[in-house]
C-alpha positions in Angstrom: 3.5 -22.8 -5.4 1.9 -18.9 -4.6 0.3 -17.4 -7.6 1.8 -13.8 -7.6 -1.1 -12.7 -9.2 -3.6 -13.1 -6.4 -5.0 -9.8 -4.3 -5.0 -10.5 -0.9 -6.8 -7.0 0.1 -7.1 -5.4 3.6 -10.4 -3.4 3.7 -10.9 -0.6 6.4 -7.7 1.0 6.6 -7.7 3.7 8.8 -10.6 2.4 11.0 -8.9 1.7 13.8 -5.3 1.3 15.2 -6.1 -2.6 15.8 -6.9 -2.4 12.1 -4.1 -0.5 10.5 -1.3 -2.6 13.0 -2.6 -5.9 11.6 -2.7 -4.7 8.0 0.8 -3.2 8.2 1.8 -6.6 9.8 -0.2 -8.7 7.7 2.3 -7.0 4.6 5.3 -7.2 6.1 5.1 -10.5 7.7 2.0 -12.2 5.5 -0.1 -12.5 2.5 -1.6 -8.9 2.3 -0.2 -7.5 -0.9 -2.8 -4.6 -1.2 -5.1 -2.5 0.8 -8.0 -0.3 0.6 -8.3 3.1 3.1 -11.0 5.2 4.1 -9.9 8.8 4.2 -13.0 10.0 6.0 -11.9 8.0 9.1 -10.2 9.0 12.7 -7.0 6.9 12.3 -6.3 8.0 8.7 -3.4 10.2 9.1 -2.2 7.6 11.8 -2.0 5.3 8.7 -0.9 7.6 6.3 2.3 7.8 8.4 2.9 4.0 8.5 2.3 4.0 4.4 5.1 6.1 4.1 7.4 3.5 5.1 5.7 0.6 3.0 5.6 2.5 -0.8 5.4 -1.1 -2.7 1.7 -1.6 -0.7 -0.3 -1.4 -3.0 -3.6 1.2 -1.9 -7.0 1.9 -3.0 -9.8 4.0 -1.8 -12.3 2.5 0.4 -14.8 4.9 -0.4 -17.5 5.4 2.5 -21.2 6.7 3.2 -22.5 4.8 6.3 -19.3 5.3 9.1 -18.4 8.0 10.3 -18.4 11.2 9.6 -18.3 12.8 5.5 -15.5 15.3 4.3 -18.3 17.7 3.1 -21.2 18.4 5.2 -24.0 17.6 3.8 -27.6 16.8 5.7 -28.3 14.2 2.5 -26.7 11.4 4.5 -26.2 12.3 7.7 -27.9 13.2 10.8 -28.2 16.5 13.2 -24.6 15.8 14.4 -23.3 15.6 11.0 -22.3 11.8 11.1 -23.3 9.1 8.5 -26.9 7.3 9.2 -28.3 5.7 6.3 -28.9 2.1 5.9 -27.7 0.1 3.1 -31.5 -0.1 1.9 -32.0 3.5 2.5 -28.9 4.4 -0.2 -30.2 2.0 -2.6 -33.9 3.8 -2.5 -32.4 7.4 -2.2 -29.7 6.7 -5.3 -33.1 5.6 -7.3 -35.6 8.5 -7.2 -33.3 11.7 -6.2 -30.5 13.2 -8.2 -29.5 15.9 -5.4 -29.1 13.0 -3.1 -26.7 11.3 -6.2 -25.2 14.8 -6.8 -24.0 15.1 -3.1 -22.7 11.6 -3.0 -20.2 12.3 -6.3 -18.8 15.4 -4.4 -18.6 13.3 -1.1 -16.4 10.2 -2.9 -14.8 12.7 -5.0 -13.2 14.4 -1.6 -12.4 11.2 -0.5 -10.2 10.3 -3.8 -8.9 13.6 -3.5 -7.7 13.4 0.0 -5.6 10.1 -0.8 -3.9 12.2 -3.6 -3.6 14.8 -1.7 -1.6 12.5 0.4 0.3 11.2 -2.0 -1.3 7.8 -2.7 -1.6 6.2 -5.9 -4.4 4.9 -5.8 -4.5 1.2 -7.2 -8.0 0.7 -6.8 -11.7 1.6 -6.0 -13.7 -0.1 -3.5 -16.4 1.0 -0.8 -17.2 -0.2 3.0 -20.1 -2.2 3.0 -20.2 -2.2 -0.4 -22.6 0.6 -1.5 -20.5 1.7 -4.7 -22.4 -1.7 -6.1 -25.6 0.2 -5.8 -26.4 0.7 -9.6 -26.5 4.4 -9.7 -23.9 5.0 -7.1 -21.6 2.7 -9.3 -22.0 4.6 -12.2 -20.8 7.6 -10.4 -17.7 5.5 -9.2 -17.0 4.1 -12.5 -17.2 7.3 -14.1 -14.9 8.8 -11.1 -12.3 6.1 -11.5 -12.0 6.8 -15.6 -11.2 10.5 -14.6 -8.7 10.1 -12.2 -7.3 6.7 -14.3 -7.8 4.6 -11.9 -8.0 1.1 -13.3 -9.8 -1.2 -11.1 -13.1 -1.2 -9.6 -14.1 -4.0 -7.3 -17.1 -6.0 -8.7 -18.7 -9.3 -7.0 -17.5 -12.2 -9.5 -17.7 -15.1 -6.8 -18.6 -18.2 -7.7 -20.7 -19.8 -5.3 -19.6 -23.8 -6.6 -16.1 -22.7 -6.4 -16.4 -21.4 -2.9 -18.2 -24.2 -1.5 -15.3 -26.2 -3.0 -12.8 -24.9 -1.2 -14.4 -23.9 2.0 -16.9 -27.0 2.4 -18.4 -24.3 4.8 -22.3 -23.9 4.6 -23.0 -21.8 7.3 -23.7 -18.5 4.8 -26.9 -20.5 4.9 -27.6 -19.0 8.3 -25.4 -15.7 8.5 -27.0 -14.2 5.9 -24.4 -14.6 3.7 -26.4 -16.2 0.6 -28.8 -13.1 0.6 -26.0 -10.6 0.1 -24.0 -12.4 -2.1 -27.3 -12.7 -4.4 -27.6 -9.2 -4.0 -24.5 -8.2 -5.1 -24.0 -10.2 -7.5 -27.1 -9.1 -9.5 -26.1 -5.6 -9.2 -22.5 -6.6 -10.6 -24.5 -7.9 -13.6 -26.2 -4.8 -13.6 -23.5 -2.6 -13.4 -21.3 -4.3 -16.2 -23.8 -2.1 -18.3 -22.0 0.9 -17.4 -18.0 -0.7 -17.7 -16.0 -3.1 -16.1 -12.8 -1.9 -15.0 -12.7 -5.4 -12.9 -11.2 -8.0 -15.4 -10.7 -11.3 -15.2 -11.1 -11.8 -11.3 -12.7 -13.8 -9.1 -13.3 -12.3 -6.0 -13.7 -14.1 -2.3 -15.6 -13.7 -0.1 -18.8 -12.3 0.3 -20.3 -15.7 1.5 -17.7 -15.9 4.2 -17.6 -11.9 5.2 -15.0 -11.4 7.6 -14.2 -15.2 8.7 -11.4 -16.2 6.3 -10.2 -19.3 7.1 -6.2 -20.0 6.6 -6.8 -23.6 4.8 -9.0 -21.7 2.3 -7.0 -18.7 2.2 -4.0 -21.3 1.4 -6.1 -23.3 -1.1 -6.8 -20.2 -3.1 -3.3 -18.6 -3.3 -1.8 -21.7 -5.1 -5.0 -22.2 -7.3 -4.0 -21.3 -11.3 -7.3 -18.4 -11.3 -6.7 -15.0 -10.5 -8.9 -14.0 -7.1 -9.2 -10.6 -5.4 -9.3 -12.2 -1.4 -10.9 -9.7 1.0 -9.7 -9.5 4.8 -10.5 -7.5 7.5 -7.9 -8.7 10.5 -7.5 -6.2 13.3 -5.6 -6.5 16.7 -8.7 -6.0 19.3 -7.4 -5.4 22.1 -5.8 -2.2 20.8 -9.4 -1.0 19.9 -11.0 -1.6 23.0 -10.8 2.2 23.9 -11.7 3.5 21.0 -14.9 5.6 20.3 -16.8 4.5 17.7 -19.2 6.3 15.5 -22.2 3.1 15.6 -22.3 0.0 17.8 -22.7 -2.1 14.8 -19.1 -1.2 13.9 -17.6 -1.3 17.1 -19.2 -4.9 17.5 -17.6 -6.1 14.1 -14.1 -4.4 14.9 -14.3 -6.5 18.7 -15.7 -9.5 17.3 -12.7 -12.8 17.8 -13.5 -13.0 14.0 -10.7 -10.1 13.2 -8.3 -12.0 15.5 -8.9 -14.9 13.3 -8.6 -13.5 10.0 -5.2 -12.0 11.4 -4.0 -15.3 12.4 -4.7 -16.4 8.3 -3.0 -13.7 6.7 -0.2 -14.1 9.0 2.8 -16.3 7.5 
């Protein structure tokens, strides 16, 4: 029997046509229960039009400082063309030493939240592209904004290593960088709880296997007695081949065969 309290959240709504269609198909004909929208991205308006037909799909804001163009022009985290250009490590470094930088992030995140609200999205949660909201000083900003706008859930990385191994029996995270990312984000999560926890008693899945969720693992989790948030990134890759991407790294990720694998995993 499927645990109705488990969240299957599709990240990146609004980033490409293929992503939008996959998420809506995954909600209409699959296991997706929730999504996170990127309000600054090129296909946001397209996503909004389709959201109007799905009033029961829960939607959060996928806060973004690493892809596309910001809603506020700023050289604090953009190149001369006005596009985001900082790496995760650069964001970490600047967030620790630059007060003006943090003020710019707060302004940008608040604009992204307000754009969702202006488009009649009842925001169910906050998370972020590439998990940048978990960087401690940035998390504090996000947590305070969640309180201000009465958003009940902010994603934390509560994935249990042994439990994930038991579910998947897959050790490829030792060679794909998943373990290093997992350890860093777990450390940030532990530190961030000092500011406050709006995530609750939920296990997160999957940092270790980001972007490559197997159907067998999904079905095991859905039948678990524990509460989970399962993160997925499905897409119809063929619909995105003509998209003009803002970065080669994002293009490679969106056109990867793993997007198709995850789509197959979440469809009934």
